[in-house]
N, CA, C and O atoms as a Tripos MOL2 file, in Angstrom:
@<TRIPOS>MOLECULE
protein
  244   243    61     0     0
PROTEIN
NO_CHARGES

@<TRIPOS>ATOM
      1 N           0.7880   -1.4180    0.0700 N.3       1 MET1
      2 CA         -0.1350    0.0840   -0.1880 C.3       1 MET1
      3 C           1.1530    1.9120    0.4560 C.2       1 MET1
      4 O           1.7700    2.4130    1.3960 O.2       1 MET1
      5 N           0.8180    2.0520   -0.7430 N.am      2 LYS2
      6 CA          1.1280    2.9960   -1.2930 C.3       2 LYS2
      7 C           0.8320    4.6020   -0.1550 C.2       2 LYS2
      8 O          -0.0690    5.4030   -0.4030 O.2       2 LYS2
      9 N           1.6180    4.7240    0.8060 N.am      3 GLU3
     10 CA          1.5530    6.3880    1.7130 C.3       3 GLU3
     11 C           1.7280    7.2870    1.0900 C.2       3 GLU3
     12 O           2.4810    7.4800    0.1350 O.2       3 GLU3
     13 N           0.6920    8.2080    1.8470 N.am      4 LYS4
     14 CA          0.7800    9.2710    0.8750 C.3       4 LYS4
     15 C           0.7170   10.5840    2.3760 C.2       4 LYS4
     16 O           0.2950   10.5640    3.5320 O.2       4 LYS4
     17 N           1.4900   11.7150    1.3650 N.am      5 ALA5
     18 CA          1.9480   12.7930    2.7700 C.3       5 ALA5
     19 C           1.3510   13.1600    3.1480 C.2       5 ALA5
     20 O           0.4060   13.4000    2.3970 O.2       5 ALA5
     21 N           1.1400   13.6730    4.7950 N.am      6 ALA6
     22 CA          0.2880   14.1530    4.9420 C.3       6 ALA6
     23 C          -0.0510   15.4690    4.9720 C.2       6 ALA6
     24 O          -1.1870   15.9420    5.0110 O.2       6 ALA6
     25 N           1.3860   16.2470    4.9450 N.am      7 ALA7
     26 CA          1.4160   17.4710    4.5120 C.3       7 ALA7
     27 C           3.5050   17.8480    3.5350 C.2       7 ALA7
     28 O           4.6710   17.4540    3.5150 O.2       7 ALA7
     29 N           2.3670   19.0370    2.8540 N.am      8 VAL8
     30 CA          4.2090   19.1160    2.7590 C.3       8 VAL8
     31 C           4.2080   20.7830    2.5510 C.2       8 VAL8
     32 O           3.4100   21.6620    2.2250 O.2       8 VAL8
     33 N           5.0510   20.7040    2.7880 N.am      9 VAL9
     34 CA          6.5220   21.9860    2.9570 C.3       9 VAL9
     35 C           6.8360   23.1580    2.0240 C.2       9 VAL9
     36 O           7.9130   23.6700    2.3280 O.2       9 VAL9
     37 N           6.3140   23.6630    1.1240 N.am     10 GLN10
     38 CA          7.2390   24.5230    0.2300 C.3      10 GLN10
     39 C           7.2320   26.4440    0.8260 C.2      10 GLN10
     40 O           6.6610   26.8960    1.8190 O.2      10 GLN10
     41 N           7.7760   26.9310    0.1600 N.am     11 ASP11
     42 CA          8.0590   27.9200    0.2240 C.3      11 ASP11
     43 C           6.1710   28.7900   -0.4220 C.2      11 ASP11
     44 O           5.1130   28.1770   -0.5610 O.2      11 ASP11
     45 N           6.4000   30.1540   -0.6430 N.am     12 ALA12
     46 CA          5.5890   31.3170   -0.8540 C.3      12 ALA12
     47 C           5.9640   30.9090   -2.8260 C.2      12 ALA12
     48 O           5.2050   30.1840   -3.4680 O.2      12 ALA12
     49 N           7.1420   31.5090   -3.3980 N.am     13 LYS13
     50 CA          7.1440   31.3140   -4.7560 C.3      13 LYS13
     51 C           6.5870   29.7230   -5.2350 C.2      13 LYS13
     52 O           5.9370   29.6010   -6.2740 O.2      13 LYS13
     53 N           6.7790   29.0370   -4.7310 N.am     14 ALA14
     54 CA          7.1810   27.5490   -5.5840 C.3      14 ALA14
     55 C           5.4260   26.9870   -5.9720 C.2      14 ALA14
     56 O           4.9030   26.3330   -6.8740 O.2      14 ALA14
     57 N           4.7830   27.9470   -4.2320 N.am     15 TYR15
     58 CA          3.5150   27.2340   -4.3190 C.3      15 TYR15
     59 C           2.8220   28.2910   -5.4290 C.2      15 TYR15
     60 O           1.7820   27.7860   -5.8520 O.2      15 TYR15
     61 N           3.1150   29.7400   -6.0870 N.am     16 GLN16
     62 CA          2.7480   30.5190   -6.3720 C.3      16 GLN16
     63 C           2.5900   29.4120   -8.1490 C.2      16 GLN16
     64 O           1.5050   29.3120   -8.7230 O.2      16 GLN16
     65 N           3.6620   28.8600   -8.5930 N.am     17 ARG17
     66 CA          3.9150   28.1380   -9.6330 C.3      17 ARG17
     67 C           3.2130   27.7450   -9.6660 C.2      17 ARG17
     68 O           2.3400   28.2050  -10.4020 O.2      17 ARG17
     69 N           2.8960   26.2490   -8.7160 N.am     18 LEU18
     70 CA          2.5050   25.7360   -8.4990 C.3      18 LEU18
     71 C           0.2290   26.3490   -8.7200 C.2      18 LEU18
     72 O          -0.7850   25.7260   -9.0360 O.2      18 LEU18
     73 N           0.4540   27.4660   -8.4100 N.am     19 LEU19
     74 CA         -1.1900   28.1620   -8.8070 C.3      19 LEU19
     75 C          -0.8230   28.3930   -9.9410 C.2      19 LEU19
     76 O          -1.6210   28.0490  -10.8130 O.2      19 LEU19
     77 N           0.1590   28.8830  -10.2860 N.am     20 ASP20
     78 CA          0.3280   29.6630  -12.1570 C.3      20 ASP20
     79 C           0.2450   28.1480  -13.0320 C.2      20 ASP20
     80 O          -0.3540   28.3260  -14.0920 O.2      20 ASP20
     81 N           0.5810   27.0840  -12.8930 N.am     21 ILE21
     82 CA          0.1430   26.3050  -13.6210 C.3      21 ILE21
     83 C          -0.7500   25.4650  -13.5530 C.2      21 ILE21
     84 O          -0.7880   24.5250  -14.3470 O.2      21 ILE21
     85 N          -1.6780   25.6390  -12.5600 N.am     22 ASP22
     86 CA         -2.7010   25.3280  -12.5320 C.3      22 ASP22
     87 C          -4.2250   25.7190  -13.7200 C.2      22 ASP22
     88 O          -5.0170   25.2150  -14.5160 O.2      22 ASP22
     89 N          -3.7480   27.1860  -12.9440 N.am     23 ALA23
     90 CA         -4.5520   28.2080  -14.1470 C.3      23 ALA23
     91 C          -4.1560   27.9840  -15.2440 C.2      23 ALA23
     92 O          -5.1670   27.5510  -15.7980 O.2      23 ALA23
     93 N          -3.3820   27.9780  -15.9500 N.am     24 HIS24
     94 CA         -3.2350   28.1970  -17.1480 C.3      24 HIS24
     95 C          -3.7020   26.7370  -17.9410 C.2      24 HIS24
     96 O          -4.1500   26.5970  -19.0790 O.2      24 HIS24
     97 N          -3.3600   25.5090  -16.6710 N.am     25 ALA25
     98 CA         -3.8620   24.3830  -17.5500 C.3      25 ALA25
     99 C          -5.3490   24.1830  -17.7580 C.2      25 ALA25
    100 O          -5.6540   23.3860  -18.6450 O.2      25 ALA25
    101 N          -6.8720   25.1080  -16.7100 N.am     26 ASP26
    102 CA         -7.4740   25.2630  -16.7340 C.3      26 ASP26
    103 C          -7.8570   26.2660  -18.0890 C.2      26 ASP26
    104 O          -8.9990   26.3880  -18.5320 O.2      26 ASP26
    105 N          -7.0580   26.7160  -18.4500 N.am     27 VAL27
    106 CA         -7.2560   27.7380  -19.5620 C.3      27 VAL27
    107 C          -6.8840   27.7230  -21.1230 C.2      27 VAL27
    108 O          -7.2290   28.4440  -22.0590 O.2      27 VAL27
    109 N          -6.0690   26.6490  -21.0250 N.am     28 GLU28
    110 CA         -6.1050   25.5210  -22.0650 C.3      28 GLU28
    111 C          -7.5490   24.7930  -22.0160 C.2      28 GLU28
    112 O          -8.5160   25.4450  -22.4090 O.2      28 GLU28
    113 N          -7.7160   23.6430  -21.6110 N.am     29 GLU29
    114 CA         -8.7510   22.8750  -21.0520 C.3      29 GLU29
    115 C         -10.0960   23.5650  -21.5640 C.2      29 GLU29
    116 O         -11.0000   22.8820  -22.0460 O.2      29 GLU29
    117 N         -10.1970   25.1290  -21.4200 N.am     30 GLY30
    118 CA        -11.5750   25.0050  -21.3130 C.3      30 GLY30
    119 C         -11.4870   25.2520  -23.2440 C.2      30 GLY30
    120 O         -12.3660   24.7100  -23.9150 O.2      30 GLY30
    121 N         -10.4120   26.0600  -23.9340 N.am     31 ILE31
    122 CA        -10.1310   26.4440  -24.7880 C.3      31 ILE31
    123 C          -9.7970   24.9570  -25.8420 C.2      31 ILE31
    124 O          -9.2930   25.1540  -26.9480 O.2      31 ILE31
    125 N         -10.0260   23.9390  -25.5240 N.am     32 HIS32
    126 CA        -10.1790   22.7070  -26.2040 C.3      32 HIS32
    127 C         -11.2200   21.7050  -25.7940 C.2      32 HIS32
    128 O         -11.3580   20.4950  -25.9750 O.2      32 HIS32
    129 N         -12.1600   22.9960  -24.9440 N.am     33 GLN33
    130 CA        -13.1720   22.2570  -25.2500 C.3      33 GLN33
    131 C         -14.1570   22.9480  -26.1990 C.2      33 GLN33
    132 O         -14.8680   22.2960  -26.9630 O.2      33 GLN33
    133 N         -14.1830   24.4980  -26.1190 N.am     34 GLY34
    134 CA        -14.8450   25.5300  -27.0440 C.3      34 GLY34
    135 C         -14.2850   24.8380  -28.0950 C.2      34 GLY34
    136 O         -15.2490   24.3780  -28.7080 O.2      34 GLY34
    137 N         -13.2020   24.4840  -28.6850 N.am     35 LEU35
    138 CA        -12.6250   24.0580  -30.1630 C.3      35 LEU35
    139 C         -13.6760   22.8520  -30.4020 C.2      35 LEU35
    140 O         -14.6170   22.8930  -31.1940 O.2      35 LEU35
    141 N         -13.3930   21.9680  -29.7140 N.am     36 GLU36
    142 CA        -14.3240   20.5880  -29.7220 C.3      36 GLU36
    143 C         -16.0160   20.7460  -30.2500 C.2      36 GLU36
    144 O         -16.7640   20.1590  -31.0310 O.2      36 GLU36
    145 N         -16.0790   21.7820  -29.4130 N.am     37 ALA37
    146 CA        -17.6830   22.3130  -29.4260 C.3      37 ALA37
    147 C         -17.7870   23.1210  -30.7620 C.2      37 ALA37
    148 O         -18.8220   23.1790  -31.4260 O.2      37 ALA37
    149 N         -16.9280   23.5730  -31.0010 N.am     38 VAL38
    150 CA        -17.2090   23.9610  -32.5050 C.3      38 VAL38
    151 C         -17.4930   22.8910  -33.4680 C.2      38 VAL38
    152 O         -18.4360   22.7690  -34.2490 O.2      38 VAL38
    153 N         -16.3550   22.0550  -33.2210 N.am     39 ARG39
    154 CA        -15.9850   21.3550  -34.2780 C.3      39 ARG39
    155 C         -17.1960   20.1890  -33.9650 C.2      39 ARG39
    156 O         -16.7860   19.1220  -34.4220 O.2      39 ARG39
    157 N         -17.9640   20.0930  -33.6110 N.am     40 LYS40
    158 CA        -19.1330   18.6080  -33.3200 C.3      40 LYS40
    159 C         -20.2200   19.9210  -33.9730 C.2      40 LYS40
    160 O         -21.2070   19.5270  -34.5940 O.2      40 LYS40
    161 N         -20.0620   21.0920  -33.8540 N.am     41 GLY41
    162 CA        -21.2660   22.0170  -34.2280 C.3      41 GLY41
    163 C         -22.8620   22.1820  -33.5140 C.2      41 GLY41
    164 O         -24.0580   22.2070  -33.8070 O.2      41 GLY41
    165 N         -21.6510   22.2960  -32.0470 N.am     42 ASN42
    166 CA        -22.8800   22.8240  -30.8450 C.3      42 ASN42
    167 C         -22.2690   23.5460  -31.2590 C.2      42 ASN42
    168 O         -21.1480   23.2270  -31.6560 O.2      42 ASN42
    169 N         -22.8570   25.2120  -31.3800 N.am     43 VAL43
    170 CA        -22.6390   26.8310  -30.8610 C.3      43 VAL43
    171 C         -23.8390   26.8260  -32.3160 C.2      43 VAL43
    172 O         -24.4580   26.0490  -33.0440 O.2      43 VAL43
    173 N         -23.5980   28.3210  -32.0680 N.am     44 ARG44
    174 CA        -24.5900   29.3900  -32.1970 C.3      44 ARG44
    175 C         -24.0790   30.7790  -31.7450 C.2      44 ARG44
    176 O         -23.2590   31.1580  -30.9080 O.2      44 ARG44
    177 N         -24.9270   31.4080  -32.6710 N.am     45 PRO45
    178 CA        -24.4710   33.6260  -32.2420 C.3      45 PRO45
    179 C         -25.1660   33.5400  -31.1980 C.2      45 PRO45
    180 O         -26.3140   33.2190  -30.8900 O.2      45 PRO45
    181 N         -23.8490   34.0390  -30.5090 N.am     46 ALA46
    182 CA        -24.4180   34.6740  -29.4950 C.3      46 ALA46
    183 C         -25.6250   35.8080  -29.5070 C.2      46 ALA46
    184 O         -26.3800   35.8980  -28.5390 O.2      46 ALA46
    185 N         -25.7560   36.6510  -30.6420 N.am     47 ARG47
    186 CA        -27.3590   37.2750  -30.7740 C.3      47 ARG47
    187 C         -28.6290   36.2460  -30.1210 C.2      47 ARG47
    188 O         -29.5200   36.2830  -29.2730 O.2      47 ARG47
    189 N         -27.9700   35.2190  -31.2630 N.am     48 GLU48
    190 CA        -29.1830   34.1670  -30.8280 C.3      48 GLU48
    191 C         -29.2060   33.7580  -29.2470 C.2      48 GLU48
    192 O         -30.1230   33.0210  -28.8850 O.2      48 GLU48
    193 N         -28.6680   34.0050  -28.7090 N.am     49 PHE49
    194 CA        -28.5080   32.8290  -27.4850 C.3      49 PHE49
    195 C         -28.9690   33.9190  -26.1440 C.2      49 PHE49
    196 O         -29.4700   33.4770  -25.1100 O.2      49 PHE49
    197 N         -28.8280   34.6970  -26.2680 N.am     50 PHE50
    198 CA        -28.9600   35.8280  -25.3360 C.3      50 PHE50
    199 C         -30.5270   36.5200  -25.9690 C.2      50 PHE50
    200 O         -31.3620   37.0310  -25.2220 O.2      50 PHE50
    201 N         -30.6930   36.3990  -27.5170 N.am     51 ALA51
    202 CA        -32.0290   36.6440  -27.0090 C.3      51 ALA51
    203 C         -33.6750   35.6950  -26.4080 C.2      51 ALA51
    204 O         -34.8220   35.9270  -26.0260 O.2      51 ALA51
    205 N         -32.5610   34.3600  -26.7320 N.am     52 ALA52
    206 CA        -33.3930   33.0440  -26.2260 C.3      52 ALA52
    207 C         -33.4070   33.4520  -24.3660 C.2      52 ALA52
    208 O         -34.3460   33.5300  -23.5730 O.2      52 ALA52
    209 N         -32.0800   33.6230  -24.2130 N.am     53 PHE53
    210 CA        -32.2040   33.9720  -22.6750 C.3      53 PHE53
    211 C         -33.6280   35.0350  -22.1240 C.2      53 PHE53
    212 O         -34.4370   34.8490  -21.2140 O.2      53 PHE53
    213 N         -33.4440   36.5160  -23.4160 N.am     54 GLU54
    214 CA        -33.4400   37.0570  -22.2650 C.3      54 GLU54
    215 C         -35.3660   36.5640  -22.3940 C.2      54 GLU54
    216 O         -36.0450   36.5410  -21.3670 O.2      54 GLU54
    217 N         -35.7990   36.3200  -23.3670 N.am     55 ALA55
    218 CA        -37.3250   35.7750  -23.6220 C.3      55 ALA55
    219 C         -37.8020   34.9770  -22.7040 C.2      55 ALA55
    220 O         -38.8270   35.2040  -22.0610 O.2      55 ALA55
    221 N         -36.8630   33.6890  -22.5520 N.am     56 GLU56
    222 CA        -36.5720   32.9230  -21.3290 C.3      56 GLU56
    223 C         -36.8070   33.3950  -19.9030 C.2      56 GLU56
    224 O         -37.6260   33.0120  -19.0680 O.2      56 GLU56
    225 N         -35.8590   34.3390  -19.8490 N.am     57 HIS57
    226 CA        -36.7170   34.9680  -17.9580 C.3      57 HIS57
    227 C         -36.7030   36.5180  -18.1590 C.2      57 HIS57
    228 O         -36.2950   37.3520  -17.3500 O.2      57 HIS57
    229 N         -37.2530   36.7440  -19.4480 N.am     58 GLY58
    230 CA        -39.0310   37.7410  -18.9430 C.3      58 GLY58
    231 C         -37.9250   39.1090  -19.3700 C.2      58 GLY58
    232 O         -38.3340   40.2640  -19.4800 O.2      58 GLY58
    233 N         -36.6940   38.7570  -19.5420 N.am     59 ILE59
    234 CA        -35.8370   40.2740  -19.4440 C.3      59 ILE59
    235 C         -35.9190   41.8450  -21.0710 C.2      59 ILE59
    236 O         -35.2710   41.8250  -22.1170 O.2      59 ILE59
    237 N         -36.8330   42.8170  -20.6560 N.am     60 ARG60
    238 CA        -36.6160   43.7600  -22.0430 C.3      60 ARG60
    239 C         -35.8620   44.3180  -21.7630 C.2      60 ARG60
    240 O         -35.4940   44.4550  -20.5970 O.2      60 ARG60
    241 N         -35.2920   44.9160  -22.8840 N.am     61 ARG61
    242 CA        -34.4750   45.4120  -23.7910 C.3      61 ARG61
    243 C         -35.1630   47.3530  -23.3680 C.2      61 ARG61
    244 O         -34.7020   48.3180  -23.9780 O.2      61 ARG61
@<TRIPOS>BOND
     1     1     2 1
     2     2     3 1
     3     3     4 2
     4     3     5 am
     5     5     6 1
     6     6     7 1
     7     7     8 2
     8     7     9 am
     9     9    10 1
    10    10    11 1
    11    11    12 2
    12    11    13 am
    13    13    14 1
    14    14    15 1
    15    15    16 2
    16    15    17 am
    17    17    18 1
    18    18    19 1
    19    19    20 2
    20    19    21 am
    21    21    22 1
    22    22    23 1
    23    23    24 2
    24    23    25 am
    25    25    26 1
    26    26    27 1
    27    27    28 2
    28    27    29 am
    29    29    30 1
    30    30    31 1
    31    31    32 2
    32    31    33 am
    33    33    34 1
    34    34    35 1
    35    35    36 2
    36    35    37 am
    37    37    38 1
    38    38    39 1
    39    39    40 2
    40    39    41 am
    41    41    42 1
    42    42    43 1
    43    43    44 2
    44    43    45 am
    45    45    46 1
    46    46    47 1
    47    47    48 2
    48    47    49 am
    49    49    50 1
    50    50    51 1
    51    51    52 2
    52    51    53 am
    53    53    54 1
    54    54    55 1
    55    55    56 2
    56    55    57 am
    57    57    58 1
    58    58    59 1
    59    59    60 2
    60    59    61 am
    61    61    62 1
    62    62    63 1
    63    63    64 2
    64    63    65 am
    65    65    66 1
    66    66    67 1
    67    67    68 2
    68    67    69 am
    69    69    70 1
    70    70    71 1
    71    71    72 2
    72    71    73 am
    73    73    74 1
    74    74    75 1
    75    75    76 2
    76    75    77 am
    77    77    78 1
    78    78    79 1
    79    79    80 2
    80    79    81 am
    81    81    82 1
    82    82    83 1
    83    83    84 2
    84    83    85 am
    85    85    86 1
    86    86    87 1
    87    87    88 2
    88    87    89 am
    89    89    90 1
    90    90    91 1
    91    91    92 2
    92    91    93 am
    93    93    94 1
    94    94    95 1
    95    95    96 2
    96    95    97 am
    97    97    98 1
    98    98    99 1
    99    99   100 2
   100    99   101 am
   101   101   102 1
   102   102   103 1
   103   103   104 2
   104   103   105 am
   105   105   106 1
   106   106   107 1
   107   107   108 2
   108   107   109 am
   109   109   110 1
   110   110   111 1
   111   111   112 2
   112   111   113 am
   113   113   114 1
   114   114   115 1
   115   115   116 2
   116   115   117 am
   117   117   118 1
   118   118   119 1
   119   119   120 2
   120   119   121 am
   121   121   122 1
   122   122   123 1
   123   123   124 2
   124   123   125 am
   125   125   126 1
   126   126   127 1
   127   127   128 2
   128   127   129 am
   129   129   130 1
   130   130   131 1
   131   131   132 2
   132   131   133 am
   133   133   134 1
   134   134   135 1
   135   135   136 2
   136   135   137 am
   137   137   138 1
   138   138   139 1
   139   139   140 2
   140   139   141 am
   141   141   142 1
   142   142   143 1
   143   143   144 2
   144   143   145 am
   145   145   146 1
   146   146   147 1
   147   147   148 2
   148   147   149 am
   149   149   150 1
   150   150   151 1
   151   151   152 2
   152   151   153 am
   153   153   154 1
   154   154   155 1
   155   155   156 2
   156   155   157 am
   157   157   158 1
   158   158   159 1
   159   159   160 2
   160   159   161 am
   161   161   162 1
   162   162   163 1
   163   163   164 2
   164   163   165 am
   165   165   166 1
   166   166   167 1
   167   167   168 2
   168   167   169 am
   169   169   170 1
   170   170   171 1
   171   171   172 2
   172   171   173 am
   173   173   174 1
   174   174   175 1
   175   175   176 2
   176   175   177 am
   177   177   178 1
   178   178   179 1
   179   179   180 2
   180   179   181 am
   181   181   182 1
   182   182   183 1
   183   183   184 2
   184   183   185 am
   185   185   186 1
   186   186   187 1
   187   187   188 2
   188   187   189 am
   189   189   190 1
   190   190   191 1
   191   191   192 2
   192   191   193 am
   193   193   194 1
   194   194   195 1
   195   195   196 2
   196   195   197 am
   197   197   198 1
   198   198   199 1
   199   199   200 2
   200   199   201 am
   201   201   202 1
   202   202   203 1
   203   203   204 2
   204   203   205 am
   205   205   206 1
   206   206   207 1
   207   207   208 2
   208   207   209 am
   209   209   210 1
   210   210   211 1
   211   211   212 2
   212   211   213 am
   213   213   214 1
   214   214   215 1
   215   215   216 2
   216   215   217 am
   217   217   218 1
   218   218   219 1
   219   219   220 2
   220   219   221 am
   221   221   222 1
   222   222   223 1
   223   223   224 2
   224   223   225 am
   225   225   226 1
   226   226   227 1
   227   227   228 2
   228   227   229 am
   229   229   230 1
   230   230   231 1
   231   231   232 2
   232   231   233 am
   233   233   234 1
   234   234   235 1
   235   235   236 2
   236   235   237 am
   237   237   238 1
   238   238   239 1
   239   239   240 2
   240   239   241 am
   241   241   242 1
   242   242   243 1
   243   243   244 2
@<TRIPOS>SUBSTRUCTURE
     1 MET1         2 RESIDUE 1 A MET
     2 LYS2         6 RESIDUE 1 A LYS
     3 GLU3        10 RESIDUE 1 A GLU
     4 LYS4        14 RESIDUE 1 A LYS
     5 ALA5        18 RESIDUE 1 A ALA
     6 ALA6        22 RESIDUE 1 A ALA
     7 ALA7        26 RESIDUE 1 A ALA
     8 VAL8        30 RESIDUE 1 A VAL
     9 VAL9        34 RESIDUE 1 A VAL
    10 GLN10       38 RESIDUE 1 A GLN
    11 ASP11       42 RESIDUE 1 A ASP
    12 ALA12       46 RESIDUE 1 A ALA
    13 LYS13       50 RESIDUE 1 A LYS
    14 ALA14       54 RESIDUE 1 A ALA
    15 TYR15       58 RESIDUE 1 A TYR
    16 GLN16       62 RESIDUE 1 A GLN
    17 ARG17       66 RESIDUE 1 A ARG
    18 LEU18       70 RESIDUE 1 A LEU
    19 LEU19       74 RESIDUE 1 A LEU
    20 ASP20       78 RESIDUE 1 A ASP
    21 ILE21       82 RESIDUE 1 A ILE
    22 ASP22       86 RESIDUE 1 A ASP
    23 ALA23       90 RESIDUE 1 A ALA
    24 HIS24       94 RESIDUE 1 A HIS
    25 ALA25       98 RESIDUE 1 A ALA
    26 ASP26      102 RESIDUE 1 A ASP
    27 VAL27      106 RESIDUE 1 A VAL
    28 GLU28      110 RESIDUE 1 A GLU
    29 GLU29      114 RESIDUE 1 A GLU
    30 GLY30      118 RESIDUE 1 A GLY
    31 ILE31      122 RESIDUE 1 A ILE
    32 HIS32      126 RESIDUE 1 A HIS
    33 GLN33      130 RESIDUE 1 A GLN
    34 GLY34      134 RESIDUE 1 A GLY
    35 LEU35      138 RESIDUE 1 A LEU
    36 GLU36      142 RESIDUE 1 A GLU
    37 ALA37      146 RESIDUE 1 A ALA
    38 VAL38      150 RESIDUE 1 A VAL
    39 ARG39      154 RESIDUE 1 A ARG
    40 LYS40      158 RESIDUE 1 A LYS
    41 GLY41      162 RESIDUE 1 A GLY
    42 ASN42      166 RESIDUE 1 A ASN
    43 VAL43      170 RESIDUE 1 A VAL
    44 ARG44      174 RESIDUE 1 A ARG
    45 PRO45      178 RESIDUE 1 A PRO
    46 ALA46      182 RESIDUE 1 A ALA
    47 ARG47      186 RESIDUE 1 A ARG
    48 GLU48      190 RESIDUE 1 A GLU
    49 PHE49      194 RESIDUE 1 A PHE
    50 PHE50      198 RESIDUE 1 A PHE
    51 ALA51      202 RESIDUE 1 A ALA
    52 ALA52      206 RESIDUE 1 A ALA
    53 PHE53      210 RESIDUE 1 A PHE
    54 GLU54      214 RESIDUE 1 A GLU
    55 ALA55      218 RESIDUE 1 A ALA
    56 GLU56      222 RESIDUE 1 A GLU
    57 HIS57      226 RESIDUE 1 A HIS
    58 GLY58      230 RESIDUE 1 A GLY
    59 ILE59      234 RESIDUE 1 A ILE
    60 ARG60      238 RESIDUE 1 A ARG
    61 ARG61      242 RESIDUE 1 A ARG
């Protein structure tokens, strides 16, 4: 059975670097998902979306 560390000690600079790497990975994943949606045709114009959203929620301009 593999043991897991109960705690990790690192300096603030190293911790910030991990946070930055994680944020960058999240952005890349979002872009990947967006491109995949376009490839599959699961998109619509923003104007169409907002018109439907406003109608659904009773928002008038």
